[in-house]
N, C-alpha and C positions, 0 to 999 in steps of 0.2 A: 670822590672818584674813585680814591684809594681802597673807601671800604667797600666801594662795590666790587672789587676786584678780588679781595680778600674774602669777601661772600662767597663768590663764586669759585674760589680756588678751593675754600672748605668741602664746598658742595660737592664739588669734582672728588675729591678726595674720597669722600663718605662713597660714593658710588663707587668708585672703585674699587674699596673693602670687601664693600658690598657683595661685587659681582666676583671678587675674587674667592670668598670665604666658601659659597658652593663650590666652588673646583679644587679647592684642598681639600674638602670634605669627599668629593666623589676620588681624589687619590688616594685616597686611603683605602687599603686594602693589605691580605696576607696570602703567603702561601707557604704550604707545607714541603720542606725543601727535603724530609725524609720523619715518616712516619712508622719506626721501629715498636716491634711489639715482641715481649718476652713474658710466655704462657707456665708454670711449672706447676705442675699434677701435685699434688701432697697425696701421701700415703692413708689419713684420714677421710679423705673423698672430695676436699677443696681443692681449689688451685688459685696459685698467687698468679695475678699480669700486674706487667710493667710497659706503659706506654711512653716511649721515648717520641717527643714531638719536636724536631728543629723546625722552628718558626722564621719566616723572613717577612720583615715588618715593612711594609711600604707605604712612605708617609708615616701619619701619626698626629698626635703621641695614643699611643696606647700605653691603657693600664692595669689591664683586667685579662682572665681568660677564663673559660667554664666547659666542662665535661657535664653532659647528661648522660651517665651511664645507662640503660634501660638492665631493668630487673625480671623481664622477663625470659622465661626456662630457668631459673633461678629459684634459692629460697631465701637469700638475699646477699648482700655486698657490706662487706667489713672491712677494717683495718685502712682506711682511705688514707693517703700519701699525698702530697704535694709537693714536689721542690724542683730546682735547678742546680744548676754543676756546681753552684756554692754551697752546697744542703738543701735540707729540708725548709716549708714555710710551717711556721707555727700555726695552728688551727685556733682562730678566733674568730669573733663577729664586727671585729673594732673597722673591716674593708681599707687597712692599710698595710703597704708595701713588705710582702714577704709575710703576708699572713690568708689562712683560707676556712672559707666553712661549707658543712656539708649540710644539705637540704632534703630529707628523703620525704619523696612526694609519691603519688597511685603510680605504680609500675616505672619509677627510676629513680634513682639518686643522684641529688642535682650539687656538684662543684665547683665553687669559682674561687678563682686565687687572684694575688692584687702584686703586683711589680712596679718597680720604678717605671715612673713615662721613661715611653719606648720610641722611638721615630727610626725609622730607615736603617735598623740592624737585625740580626738574625740573635734569636737565644734559641734557647734548647730547655723544655718543661718536662719532670719526669712525674708520672701519674701511675702509683702504686694503690691494688687493691686486693681484696680477697673475695673471691666469689663461691660462695655454701650449694651446694646443691645445684650444681651446673652440669654433674655430668650423668651419662646415660649410662644404663646397665641393663646388659642381653649376656645370655650364658655363651655366646658363641664370641665375646666382644665388650669391653666397656669403649664410649666414646666420649669425646671431648668436641665441642661441636660449637663454634666461638667466630664472632664479627671482630676480628681484631684490630682493624680498620672501619670507623661509622660512618654512613651514607651523609649523614644531616650536616653537612660544612660549605662553607663559602667556597672554597677552593679546591683545587687539585691537589693532589698529593703526589712530588714527582718519583718518589724513591719509599719503597716500604721493604721491609723482611722481617718475618712472623717465622717464632722459633718455638716451638713446643716440647716438652719435656716431662718423661713420663718415670715414677720409680722404678729402680728395679726388684725383682727381677724380670719387671713388665715386658714386653720388645714390643715396638711398633708394627701392627699387622697389614693395616691400611692407612691410607690418606689421601684429601681432597682437596681443593680448593672450588669457591662457588661465589660469582659476577665478577671476578677477576683471574686474568689469565696469569700465571706462574709457574716459573720452575719450581722442582718439589724435588728434593735432595734427604736423606736420611744421613747424617753425621753420624752415628751410629744408634744399636740396637733400640734405644732409647729415645735420639733428639732427632725428630723433623725439621726441615728447615724448608720455608715458603717465601720466594723472592718476587714479586710483583715484574713482571714482565715489559709495562709500562705504567707514564703516569695515571693513576686513578683519579677521575675525574670526580667532581662534586656529584651527590647526588649513588654514587655507586661504592658499596663496602668491599671491604678483601675479607670473605669469608674462609674460615679454614675447618677441618675436619678429620682427627685422628684415631685410631682406633685400634688400643693394646688387650696387651692379653687382660683376660675376666678373672677375678678372683684375688690380683694383688692389691688393690686401696680398699678401703672398708666405706660399706655403705649401701645402701638399697635404692633402686628405684626411687625417684623423686616421684613428688605428686602429679606433676605437670607432665609425665614421661607418659604417660596411658594415653592420656589423650594427643600428644603430639603425635605419638605413634598410629594412633587411629586418624588424626588429619593425614599424615606422612600416605596412609593405606587407602585414602578417600584421593589423596592427589595421583598418588599412582595408577588407579582406577579412572580417576578422572580425564588423564591426557587419552587412555583407552576411547571410555567413553566418549571423549570430544570428539578423537577420529573416526568413532564408528554414526555419532549422530553428523557427522558432519557430513560424510560417505552416504549416510540411509536419508538423510535431509535431502542433500544434492538428488539422488536417486529417486527421491519423489514429486519434487520440479521437476525432473527429465519425465517422469511417468506421468505427470500430470495429464498435460496435451496428447500422449501416448494411448492413456486412459481414456481421454474424450473421445478420440478418433473409435475406439475399438467401440467405445457405449455408441456412437452415433452408427457405426457400421452394421452392429450388432439388432438394434431396436429404429433408428430414423433413415438406414436408407433406402432410397424407393428403387423398385425392380428397375434394371433396363427396359425402354420398350422395345416394342417387338418391332415397331415401324416408326421414323423420327423424319417426315419431311420436312424440307426446309420450309415451305410455306403453303398456306389453303388458301383458294380464292373463294370462300363460304365457309359458315362455322362446321362443324365435322358433324354434327347431332344438334338437337332440339332444347339441347339446354341453354334454362335461362341465363343470363348474364354476371349475376350475383354470381350464380355457381361456377361457372365457367371462372371469373374471377379467381372467386375462393381455391377452385384446383390447381389454381396454377402458381397465386405467390401461399397457398397451403394456410391463407387465415381469411378470415371475415372481418373486414373493417367500415370505416364509413363509406370510402367509395361504392362498396358494392352494394350498401343499401341507397345509396343516391342509383343506383345504375338499376338498381327494382325499381326504384319510384319513377326514374326515367322509363323503362320498361312495362311495366305498370299501367305509365300514361298512353304508349304508343300501343298498348293492345285494349286502347280504349277505356282503361277504367277510373280515367281523371284526367283533364288539363289543364296545364298551367297558364298563368296569363301574367302579364306585367302591369302594374297598377300603380296610381300614384296617391300615395298618405295624406293625411289631412294633413296642412302644412305644422299647427299644433301638437301633434301625433305624438313627438319626441324622439321617432325611430329612425329613418329617412323617406328622404323624400320618393326612392323606391323600394316597390316589395315587389310581392308577388301570390298571387290568390291559387291558391289549388281550387278544383271542383270536384266533386264526387261524381262520376257520370251513371255507374254502375255499383251495386253491393257486390263483397264476394261471393264467390261462387264456387263450383268444386272443378274449376279448371286450373284454381291456385292453388299453388305448395303452401304448406305450414306458414312458414316464412315468410310470404307473399301475401297472405291472409293475416298476419299478424300486423307486417309495417302496415298494410292499407286501414286497416282498423285502426291502427294508432295512431297515424295521420291525421285522421279524421277526428276520431273520438264523437263517433256519433253524432256529428255536423254534417253537413255538405258543402260548404265552405268553408275554406281554413286558410289565412293568411300565415304566411312562413314565418312574418313575426311572430306569431301568435303561438309557434311552436320554441319556439328560443326560451331556454332556460326550463323547459318541459320535457321536450322529447328525448332527452338524453336517459330519462326513467326506463325509456324502453329499446332505447339503441342497444344496451348490451344484451337485452332476451332477443330482441333478433338479429345481431351478429352469431350469438348461441343458435340458435332455430336453424339459420343458415349454414354454418359450421355442421349440424346435425342432420342437415338434408344431404350435402356431400359424402357423409360419411354412409349414410343410410343408403345412399345410390349406387355403393360397392365403391366406390373409390379411394376410399382411407382405410387401416384397418380397423384404426377407432375414431370418434369424433379428434379431429386437429385442434381444437380450443382447447377441448381435455385434457389431452396428453402434452398438450403447450403448459397449462398451468398444472400438469402433473409434475413434471421435471424442473419445472420453474419454482413448484415449490419445493423440490429435494432440493436443488441448488441453495436455494434464500435458508433453509434447515441447516444446510452443510456448512453455511459462509455464517451462519448464526454461532453453530459450535465452533468453528475455527475460529473466530475474533476470542471466545469466551475460553478455550484451549492457549490460544497465544496469551493471552493475561495470565491464568492461572497457571498453567502448565511451565514455562519458565521457573517458576518458582519454586514451585512442588519438583524441579529437576536441578537446580541450583546445586544440593550439594552433592550430582553427579556428575552434571556437565556447565558447561557454560554455554552453550549453542543451542538448549532448549528451544528457544525462540525458533531456530532451523528449520523444525519440523513443524511448523506449523505454515513455511512459505507454499509447499507443494499439493495441502489440503486446499488454501485460500488461492491459487490459482485452480486449482481444481472445481471450486466450487462456482468463482465468478464466474468462468469457463462456461458449466453446467447451466449457469444461471442464462449465458450467451445461446447456447446451446440449444436450449427447449425451446429456442424459436425453429430451428431446422428439424426437431424431431419428428413431427408428424409423418409419418408412413403410409406412402401409397400402398394399394392393391394393384397386381400385374395390370386389372382394368385400367386402375385410377391413370398409372402411370403411363399406358400406351392412349388413355384421353388426353390426359394432360398433354406430350407429346404434340397432340393435333390441335390441340388449342393454341399451343406457343405456337404454331405452325401458323394457325388465323390469327394469333397477334403481329406475327412478322407481317405477315400481306397488310393487315388493316395499318400498322404505323408506320409503313413505306405505300400506300394507297397508290398515291401519284404515280411511282413506278409501273406500278400493272395494268392500270388502266386510265382511258383516257375521262377523268372524271366529268368533262361536260356532255359525256353522251354518257354517262353511267350517274347521273343527281340522283336518281331513286336510290340510292345505296348511302346515301346522307343519314337520312331519319333510320333508314332499315339496322344502319349499326352504328351507331351512336349510341344507346346504351353500351355496346359491348366497347366501345373507345374509355366510356367513364370507368368499367369495372376494371380495364388493361390500365388503367392511368394515365389513358392518350388521349383525354380530350381536347388538352391547350393545343395540342400537334394536330387534332383531329377537325378542329373547326377552322382553326389558320390553313390550312391544307383547303380547306374549301373556299374561302374568303374568296380568291380572284375568280370562282366559278360563276355564271350568269346562269341567272333562271333556274338555281337551286329552289325547289320547293320546300316552302318552310314547312317544318311537320305541322299537322292537322293537332297537335294534342297542346302546340303551343303558342302563346300569342303575346306578341311585343304590345308596348303602350306608344301611340294610342293602334286600336285596332281598329280597322275602319274594314274587319270583312266583314261577311255574312252569317255572324256565329250568333247563339241564344245569351241571352241574360244571363247572370248568374242566381241560379234557384228556380230557374223554368228546365222542363220536362228536357233532358239531349234528344237529338237525332240519332236517326243510325248512320254510319260511318260506312259507306257502300266502298267493297275493293278495298278492305284494311287490311294490312299489311302481316297480320295475326292472324292463326286460323282461328284464335280464344275469342277474337273481337268479331267475327263474322257471321252476322244474324244476328245481332244483338246491340239494343239499342238503334237511333236514327234519328235524325235531323240536323246532325252537325256539320259545318260546310266542307266540301268538297276540298280533297289536296288542291284542285286546280282555282276553287273557288277564294281559297287561304292564301295563294301566291297569288291572284290579281288581283285581290283586296289587300296586299299588302301596303301601307306608304313609305315604308323603308327599306330601305337594300338590305340584302341578306348580309353583307359587312354587317350593318348596325342590330340586323335580329342575332347575329351569332355571337355581336358582344352583350346583345343584354342578355342572352343565353349561358354564355360563361358567366358572368355575374352570379345569373341566379346559382349556377352548379356551386360558386364560389360560397356563395352566403349561404347554399343549404349547408356544406360541410361543416360551416363555422356552427352556425342555428343548431341542426340536429345534434350537435355534443357536447354545445352549451350549458353550465351548469348556473345555477346563483351564486353570489360569492359566499356565500353562507354555506354550501356543500363542499366536498371538499372529495378527491378522488385522484385516478390517475389513469385515462381509458387506454533485539547481544556473556680420572686419574691412576686407576692402581690396575697394574695387571693382574696380579694377585688373587681375584676374587671379588665377592660381592661384600656388602655391610652387614653386620649380623643384625640390625633392627634400624628403625628412622628411618626409609625410604631413604632415596638414593639423589634428592635436588637439593636446590640450597633455599635457602631461607629459615633451616630449619634448626640454627643454631641459635644460642641465644647472644646476649651482648649488644654492642651496638650503641646505637643514641644519638647523639649530636653532641656539638662541640665547638666552641670559635672565641674569637678576641677582639676585645674594643675598649 
């Protein structure tokens, strides 16, 4: 029993020790109580740096420190010494307390020193070194520019004083600090003192700059100075360029929508119609439904083609019949049979003749299912001919489809150019500005807007604007037909206005509007399944339709059932026939545009004057680097 107790005690002890180790490691840290730097410029052009670092060690033990002195904007570092209040350390690679070693690295000199293990104590270390080729030489005055307190350190510096002394008879003419706010004072003509106003957080350097009389110290401009001055010049203009690019880029973003509006106003805005009636109780002209729909929405699409097919049927060129497919046909049990009643004649416009010819393709009877994945080849041409027809009628300045494609093409080209320039431009402009990518935002917005605006760019003539206003008034009347007339007393309007309802996109509302009405004559050109009326069988010669509503159909053909015969022969209600007609329109819309699967397509200090050279921004001095303790 006792053996088990001691085993548990041992395990608990090990657990507590393991848990305490990370906590002890986490509490180990340092703080720079003071970081003072004395810099003395020598007559031979070198300068000596003495760093006095008072370190407060928290936790421990600490056994070494290191300093990584950057050699950027210098020609070398020499005469490195490390010590503390007891004297200098011995340069050695033994890594024993009281020793240090130096490692020359690419871009820096690494110094590491070792001391007796220290825990929860304050120690002061002194690092001395000589900098060669670290001064700048200008005719207006030579300069020392140095990061006295380096940025790469793990803790803040609570207090820092930097002193710079130049040799007589030179006098200090200008001085400044960067990254750290400091009080600046001249102790005498050759000595400048910089005192940090607040603790310096890790990651922030304390950079000082002093300009003094030219020609006192020997030497010439080092090799790196020319490049540094060029970079300073670029940096100076870079700020100006950034402001300009920011302003210009924002201006382009603002001007993009303004430019789009001006473009539309100049090339796409329709004239104001002379008269704009609120509604018209009948079609304002004999314009076919397809052209009327295109005139209103300024584009010819599938609904205008379907309206044209229905209008051709109403005018006696074809008949539509709901049929049942064979059960093993694989398409659908419901289909629609189109039967051509007469060939195209001179009464048809070019687009109507094209639609009728391609609908039957030389045959007399075509099922709607037979047009699947085939009619799409003719749909675009039919729409183009319809668009051409409204332009030739004098309603548009130019063919709406061509105008739309032209502006869409301009927008697409501009969009591609914007993408390319947005990828290449910032890289080209990177030496001058950081905001090059901003220049692409305005053109990008303009390009996207132009592609959208292209759909509104077809411009009507005065005649077209007047005619469109009248047809829009008739559309309003048709949309709210039941508010203007008693439908049960005007049943003849159903067939007459159905093609226009389709062209105006009102077919569903139009059919629902008529469903409650009794005794609506079924269209003579449409037969639901089953059809019990006295009509001829497919393939037989059609008869004449007496009293047909369309002038083009009168006196041509014969033998078709009359409107009264068709109505009395119906075995279904009007609601059922309406549902079948709606289904036919829906199926026709998808069928006429369907394509085979293999086909593709779409239907970022000093009041005495300026500096002699080197720019006026921080980061231009040498020194810096990093350091720490462990």
